[in-house]
Structures are given as C-alpha cells and as structure tokens.
C-alpha positions in Angstrom: -2.5 -2.1 -11.3 -2.3 0.1 -14.2 -5.8 -0.1 -17.0 -4.2 -0.6 -20.7 -6.9 2.0 -20.9 -4.1 4.2 -18.8 -1.3 2.9 -21.3 -2.5 3.4 -24.6 -4.3 6.6 -24.2 -0.4 8.3 -23.4 1.6 5.8 -23.4 4.8 8.1 -23.4 3.5 9.5 -20.8 2.8 6.1 -19.1 7.2 4.7 -20.3 8.7 7.8 -18.7 6.7 8.4 -15.7 8.4 4.2 -15.1 11.9 5.9 -15.7 10.8 8.1 -13.1 10.3 5.0 -10.8 13.3 3.4 -12.1 11.2 0.8 -13.5 14.0 -1.3 -15.5 12.7 -2.0 -18.8 10.0 0.2 -18.7 9.6 0.2 -23.3 10.1 -3.4 -23.6 7.8 -4.4 -20.3 4.8 -1.5 -21.7 5.8 -2.7 -25.5 5.5 -6.7 -24.4 1.7 -5.2 -22.9 0.4 -3.4 -26.0 1.5 -7.2 -27.8 -0.5 -9.1 -25.7 -2.9 -6.8 -25.4 -3.4 -6.8 -29.3 -3.0 -10.6 -29.2 -6.4 -10.9 -26.5 -8.1 -8.5 -28.6 -7.6 -9.7 -32.2 -8.7 -13.6 -30.9 -11.7 -12.2 -29.4 -12.8 -10.2 -32.1 -11.9 -13.5 -34.3 -14.1 -15.2 -31.7 -16.9 -12.6 -32.5 -16.4 -13.1 -35.9 -17.3 -17.0 -35.5 -19.5 -16.5 -33.2 -21.8 -14.4 -35.5 -21.4 -16.8 -39.1 -21.9 -20.4 -36.2 -25.3 -17.8 -35.6 -26.2 -17.2 -39.4 -25.3 -20.5 -40.3 -27.4 -22.5 -37.9 -30.6 -20.3 -38.9 -29.7 -21.1 -42.3 -29.4 -24.6 -41.7 -33.1 -25.1 -40.7 -34.0 -23.2 -43.9 -32.3 -25.4 -46.7 -33.4 -28.8 -44.9 -36.9 -27.0 -45.6 -36.3 -26.7 -48.9 -34.9 -29.6 -49.5 -31.7 -28.6 -49.6 -29.9 -31.6 -48.0 -26.2 -31.3 -49.0 -26.2 -27.9 -48.7 -27.5 -28.6 -45.0 -24.9 -31.0 -44.4 -22.0 -28.3 -45.8 -23.3 -25.7 -43.3 -23.2 -28.2 -40.4 -19.4 -29.2 -41.3 -18.8 -25.4 -41.7 -20.5 -24.5 -38.2 -18.1 -27.9 -36.8 -15.4 -26.5 -38.1 -15.8 -23.3 -37.2 -16.4 -24.8 -33.1 -13.4 -26.0 -32.9 -11.0 -23.3 -34.2 -12.5 -20.9 -31.8 -11.6 -23.9 -29.2 -7.9 -22.7 -29.9 -8.9 -19.1 -30.4 -10.7 -18.9 -27.1 -7.3 -21.2 -25.2 -5.0 -18.4 -26.9 -7.0 -15.5 -25.7 -7.5 -16.9 -22.3 -3.2 -17.4 -22.5 -2.9 -14.0 -23.2 -5.8 -12.2 -21.0 -3.6 -14.2 -17.9 0.1 -13.0 -19.3 -1.5 -9.8 -19.6 -2.8 -9.7 -16.0 0.5 -11.7 -14.7 2.7 -8.6 -16.6 0.7 -5.9 -15.0 0.9 -6.9 -11.9 5.3 -6.6 -12.0 4.7 -2.5 -13.8 5.2 -0.2 -10.7 2.6 3.1 -10.5 3.1 5.9 -12.5 4.1 9.2 -10.3 2.8 12.3 -10.7 4.3 15.4 -12.3 4.7 17.1 -9.0 7.5 13.9 -7.5 10.8 15.1 -7.7 13.6 12.9 -10.1 16.3 11.0 -8.6 17.2 7.5 -7.9 17.5 7.5 -3.7 16.5 8.9 -0.4 19.4 11.6 -1.0 17.2 12.6 -3.8 14.3 13.6 -1.7 13.1 16.9 -1.4 12.9 18.7 2.1 9.3 20.4 2.1 9.3 21.7 5.7 11.1 21.7 9.0 9.3 21.5 12.4 9.0 21.6 16.1 11.9 22.4 17.5 16.0 21.6 18.1 15.9 19.7 21.7 19.1 20.0 23.7 20.8 16.9 25.8 23.0 16.6 28.5 26.3 15.4 27.2 25.9 12.2 28.9 23.1 11.8 26.6 22.7 8.3 25.3 20.6 6.4 22.8 17.1 4.5 23.7 18.5 1.1 24.2 20.6 2.1 26.3 17.7 4.0 28.4 15.9 0.9 27.5 17.6 -1.2 29.9 19.1 1.9 32.5 15.2 2.3 33.4 13.6 -1.4 32.6 11.7 -0.2 29.9 12.0 -2.5 26.8 14.4 -6.7 26.8 15.5 -6.6 23.6 18.0 -9.7 24.9 14.6 -11.6 25.9 12.9 -11.0 22.5 16.2 -13.3 21.5 15.4 -15.8 23.8 11.4 -15.7 23.1 11.8 -15.0 19.2 14.5 -14.2 17.9 16.3 -10.2 17.2 13.9 -7.9 16.1 10.9 -8.9 18.0 11.3 -6.6 21.2 9.6 -7.7 24.7 8.3 -4.2 26.6 7.6 -3.8 30.3 6.7 -1.5 33.6 6.9 2.3 32.1 7.3 1.3 28.4 4.4 -1.2 28.3 2.4 1.5 29.3 4.0 4.3 27.4 3.8 2.1 24.1 -0.4 1.2 25.2 -1.0 5.2 25.3 0.4 5.8 22.2 -2.1 3.4 20.8 -4.5 4.9 22.4 -3.5 9.1 21.8 -3.1 8.0 17.9 -6.4 6.1 18.0 -8.6 8.7 20.3 -7.4 11.7 17.2 -8.0 10.0 14.1 -11.7 9.9 16.2 -11.6 13.2 16.3 -10.7 14.1 13.1 -13.6 11.1 11.9 -12.0 8.3 11.2 -13.9 5.0 12.1 -12.0 2.2 14.1 -12.0 -1.1 13.3 -10.0 -3.9 14.4 -8.7 -5.8 11.5 -7.0 -9.6 11.1 -3.7 -9.4 11.3 -3.2 -12.5 8.8 -4.8 -12.2 5.3 -4.8 -14.7 2.1 -2.6 -14.1 -1.2 -6.1 -11.6 -3.1 -5.8 -8.8 0.1 -2.0 -8.7 -0.9 -2.7 -8.5 -4.3 -5.1 -6.5 -4.0 -3.3 -3.5 -2.2 0.1 -3.9 -4.3 1.7 -6.0 -1.4 1.8 -9.0 -3.8 4.0 -9.5 -5.9 6.1 -7.1 -5.3 6.6 -7.2 -1.7 6.3 -11.3 -0.9 9.7 -11.6 -0.2 9.7 -9.0 3.0 6.3 -11.0 4.0 6.2 -13.4 6.4 4.0 -16.6 5.4 1.6 -19.3 6.7 2.6 -22.0 3.6 0.2 -24.3 5.4 -2.5 -22.5 5.3 -1.4 -19.4 2.2 -2.2 -16.7 4.5 0.2 -13.9 4.9 0.9 -11.8 8.3 0.3 -8.2 7.7 2.9 -6.1 7.0 0.6 -3.0 7.2 -3.4 -2.4 8.9 -3.6 -0.8 4.8 -3.5 -4.2 3.5 -6.4 -6.0 5.5 -8.9 -2.3 5.8 -8.4 -1.4 2.2 -9.7 -4.7 1.3 -12.9 -4.0 2.8 -13.7 -2.3 -0.4 -12.4 -5.0 -2.6 -15.0 -5.8 -5.1 -17.4 -3.5 -3.6 -19.0 -0.1 -5.5 -20.1 2.3 -3.3 -22.3 5.0 -3.4 -20.7 8.9 -4.7 -22.7 9.7 -0.8 -20.4 7.3 0.8 -17.4 9.0 0.0 -15.0 9.9 1.5 -14.8 6.2 3.7 -12.1 7.3 6.9 -11.1 4.5 8.5 -8.5 4.0 10.7 -7.1 0.7 12.9 -4.6 0.0 15.1 -2.9 -3.4 14.7 0.6 -5.0 15.4 2.6 -4.8 11.4 5.4 -7.8 10.2 8.2 -7.3 7.9 11.2 -10.0 7.8 13.4 -6.6 6.4 15.4 -9.0 4.8 19.3 -8.0 4.4 18.4 -4.8 7.0 22.2 -4.7 9.1 24.6 -2.8 10.8 24.1 0.5 13.0 20.8 1.3 11.6 19.1 -1.5 13.1 19.9 -1.2 16.6 17.5 -1.2 19.5 13.8 -0.2 17.8 15.1 1.3 14.5 13.8 -1.4 12.7 11.8 -4.5 14.0 10.3 -7.8 12.9 7.3 -6.6 14.9 6.1 -3.6 15.3 3.0 -1.5 16.1 1.0 1.0 14.5 -1.8 3.3 13.6 -3.1 3.2 9.7 -5.4 5.5 8.4 -7.3 4.5 5.7 -9.4 6.6 2.5 -11.7 5.5 -0.1 -12.2 8.8 -2.5 -13.6 10.1 -5.5 -10.8 11.2 -7.8 -11.3 15.2 -7.4 -11.1 15.0 -4.3 -8.1 12.8 -3.0 -5.9 15.5 -3.7 -7.8 17.2 -0.5 -8.1 13.9 1.2 -3.9 13.0 0.5 -3.4 17.5 2.4 -5.9 16.7 5.1 -4.0 13.6 5.8 -0.6 14.8 6.1 -2.0 17.7 8.5 -3.4 14.9 10.4 0.0 13.4 10.8 1.9 16.6 11.3 -0.8 17.5 14.3 0.3 14.2 16.2 3.9 15.8 15.9 3.5 18.5 17.0 1.5 17.5 20.3 4.4 14.8 20.8 6.3 17.9 21.2 9.5 16.0 18.8 11.1 17.6 16.0 9.8 16.4 12.8 10.6 17.5 8.7 8.3 16.7 5.7 9.7 14.9 2.2 8.3 14.8 -1.1 9.9 11.4 -1.7 12.1 11.2 -5.1 10.6 8.9 -8.0 13.0 5.8 -7.6 12.1 6.2 -3.6 8.9 5.9 -3.5 6.6 2.9 -3.1 6.2 0.2 -5.5 1.7 1.3 -5.6 1.9 5.1 -4.6 1.4 8.1 -7.3 3.1 10.6 -4.6 4.4 10.6 -1.5 5.5 11.9 1.5 7.6 11.1 4.9 7.2 12.0 8.1 10.8 11.8 10.4 11.7 13.0 13.8 15.3 13.8 15.0 17.1 11.4 17.3 19.4 13.9 19.4 21.3 11.3 21.2 21.6 9.2 17.8 22.7 12.5 15.5 20.0 10.9 13.0 15.9 11.2 11.8 14.3 8.3 11.6 11.0 8.0 9.5 7.8 7.8 11.2 5.2 7.7 8.4 4.6 7.3 5.0 1.8 9.6 3.6 0.5 7.8 0.2 -2.0 8.9 -2.9 -2.3 5.8 -4.9 -4.7 7.0 -7.5 -6.7 4.6 -9.1 -3.5 2.2 -9.1 -5.3 -0.5 -6.0 -9.0 0.1 -6.6 -8.1 -1.4 -10.5 -6.5 -4.2 -8.6 -9.3 -4.2 -5.7 -12.3 -3.6 -8.1 -13.7 -0.8 -5.9 -15.4 2.0 -7.2 -18.1 3.8 -6.8 -21.8 5.0 -9.0 -21.5 8.4 -9.0 -25.0 10.8 -9.3 -25.6 9.9 -12.7 -25.0 6.0 -12.6 -21.7 6.1 -14.4 -19.4 3.4 -11.9 -16.2 5.2 -11.5 -12.8 3.4 -10.0 -12.0 4.9 -6.9 -8.4 6.5 -5.5 -7.0 4.7 -2.3 -5.2 6.8 -0.1 -3.5 5.8 3.2 -0.6 6.8 5.9 1.2 5.8 9.2 -0.4 7.8 12.2 1.5 6.6 13.4 3.9 3.9 13.8 5.4 3.1 17.2 9.1 2.2 17.6 10.8 5.2 16.2 8.2 7.7 17.6 9.3 5.5 21.1 13.1 6.1 20.7 12.5 9.7 19.2 10.5 10.2 23.0 12.6 8.5 25.1 16.1 10.2 23.5 14.8 13.8 23.0 12.9 13.8 26.6 16.1 12.4 28.6 17.1 14.2 32.1 18.9 14.2 34.5 16.1 13.1 36.7 14.4 11.1 33.9 12.6 10.6 30.8 9.7 13.7 30.3 6.8 12.7 28.8 4.9 15.1 26.8 1.8 16.8 28.1 -0.1 15.3 25.2 0.4 11.8 27.0 0.1 12.1 30.5 -3.5 11.4 31.1 -3.1 8.6 28.5 0.2 7.5 30.3 -1.0 8.0 34.2 3.0 9.2 34.8 4.6 12.5 33.7 8.2 11.3 33.9 10.1 7.4 34.0 12.7 7.5 36.9 
C-alpha cells in the first residue's frame, strides 16, 4: 500500500507511475485520496484544538468556583459540554474519512520503478537475456499431455473424476519426478542460504490484505466461506505474513526464507489451447523464495534471486529467457518484476515458470513490517519474492524437450533425486 507521505511528496510522479501501470482513473483516485486525507487531517486538527480548549476551560472552572464566580463557572461548564458534543461529530467524521481513505488506498497498485518498460500487454515485455541450448526433437515429437498418457505419468481424467479439471493425478515415475523436483529446488535454496519453512496452505483475510492478494485477486482465490479463510495462491502469502506487525533488528536483515507448498488458483476465464495439460492448473506445487531486506540492499537481493532462478534452469538443461515486465503486465503489488520462461519445443511456445519481484515498501506498509536501524530509527522494510520454481510447466518442458525414441531423458542434476535416468 502506498503511504500518504509517498503520495503527497511527489503526487505527479505517483500519478505518472500509476498511468504506466494502466491504472484507470489514476488522477481522479489520487485526488480523492488527497481530499479524504485533508478531511481526516482537518477533523483531527479541530479535535486537537477542542481538547486543548476543554483542558484549559476545565482548569479555569475550579479557579472560578474558588473566586465565587458561580455564573461564569457554569457558563464554562456549558462550554465544555458543548465542545465535547461537537467533538463526537468530529471524531465520527475523522473515523469515517480514515476508513474511506484506507479502503481507497487498498485499491491503488504499487508504483513501478523508472526502469520498468512502458507497455500494456505481454507483447510489450522486454527480453533481457536468452539462455540454455536449443532442443532438437524427433519429427514425431509429442506434447507433454500425450507423453504423460503414453508413459502413465499423469492422469488428467482421473483428476477430473476426483475433483474437476485442473487437478491432475501424478502416478509412478511422474509422481517421483514431481517429488524429485521439489527436493532439488529446496536443497538448492538451502545451499544458497535460505531457511526452509513449512507454512499453512490456508490463510485469514488479514494475511491476504497484508501481501496485496486482497482485494485485488479475491475472485481468483478459493474462499472457505464458513471459516472466512483462503487457500493460498502462493507461499508468498503465509511466509511474508510471518513478519506482519513485526519490528526486526537491522542485524537480522536480509531475511531469506524458502517454502514448498501446494498452491490454489481458480484461474477464472482461462480457456483454449493454452490451458491444455499442465499449462494452467487450479492446484500445483511450487517452491517459493521470500526476502525481507533494507531498502538500500533490496536491489542486490533482487539480483541474487534472479541469479538463483537462472542457475536452476541451467542445471535443468532447459532453454530459457528472462523478461523485464512492462507496466501493464506487472502484478498489482510489484515495483519491478522479471519473468522466466522455458521453451517448449513440442508446443512451439514459451512457458512462464517464475516471476521474481521487488515490492519496495508496498507490502511492508500493509504488513507493518519494519526494522530498527543502528541509530534506533524505525523504517519500513522492502519485501521480495520469486518462484524457484513452479513445477507444472517445468515438468511439461522436461518431458517434451527430453523425449527420445528410447524414452524421456532425465537431466543429470535430477538423477540422484529421481533414482532413474530415463522414463521408458
């Protein structure tokens, strides 16, 4: 959430940034924010003046009574009562303005950094790096959903029977490959200094608001109505909320956490060939990286996270590219975001497998996640997160890009985790 200080210190820059993110009615919304803030502040100032007058008048009443000035003392009492009554209305006005202001601020996305490219859609994202080697497949190469059926790795129809579309059942070597990837990603994260946590996969509304999934992504989240709990769309939500309402010591930063969880997304409105097989699921496995850092170090932290994800893709021997997202394609909460995509030779398309974002102070302000510096000042932290990695499309690319006439080859880095080097 943006702070009033950020908005008032450079209103034009904030509006320009929101327009870069294609936030509708940016000028009008910021004008409403400033108007509500003025209303809240004016009511608060008047309340402060009223309180000062009540205190001064109350002290005077005793003196007037001692001097025998009963009529003047009664008039002073009446004035105190009048001020207190007026203050009730002012307090209600201030509370309403503060509530309306808070609710409005929740609807405003983060302001992107200057280096975020202009653009409205994924077509405007900037490719900053290509890596890996091109794959040469047999002429009769199959997409992963057909390979999954051929080698009895994933049963999509059984998932439909048990739950519905988008909830596949992994079997045999397919299940073992899934588990191998989870352990590989967690081991790599731990070796890079991340502490593993195992958080809940359901969260309360306060956690959703803390990281910005609410109210922006409410329609995409599975909601348990009776208990007012949400199934997590990513481990970012519970892990980052560990630090909600926490004041950290500067020496603790940067904090580096990793977590494996199942993730749940309704993916409302998704249809067509792009959702075949593992391309878009309602439930999927993911290993997430979360960092809490000082503002002056967060850019370095972001780069270290990008290097980590790139290292994973290199070890998996997959062709990949890194994109800096344009303003219109970035998430609600991100100040800057890079996507990693792997190339599916069988589908002839790029598949997104990770987003690595720096949120600046946007989430920290919602979370009240702060740190105390060496000079005892309390400052907002920066929060960052990234997938390392989301499994479905990684599995899809591994199956498709490594198919041979003899079977599906397993990358060397995964063989110790799988216990086999070929799916046949």
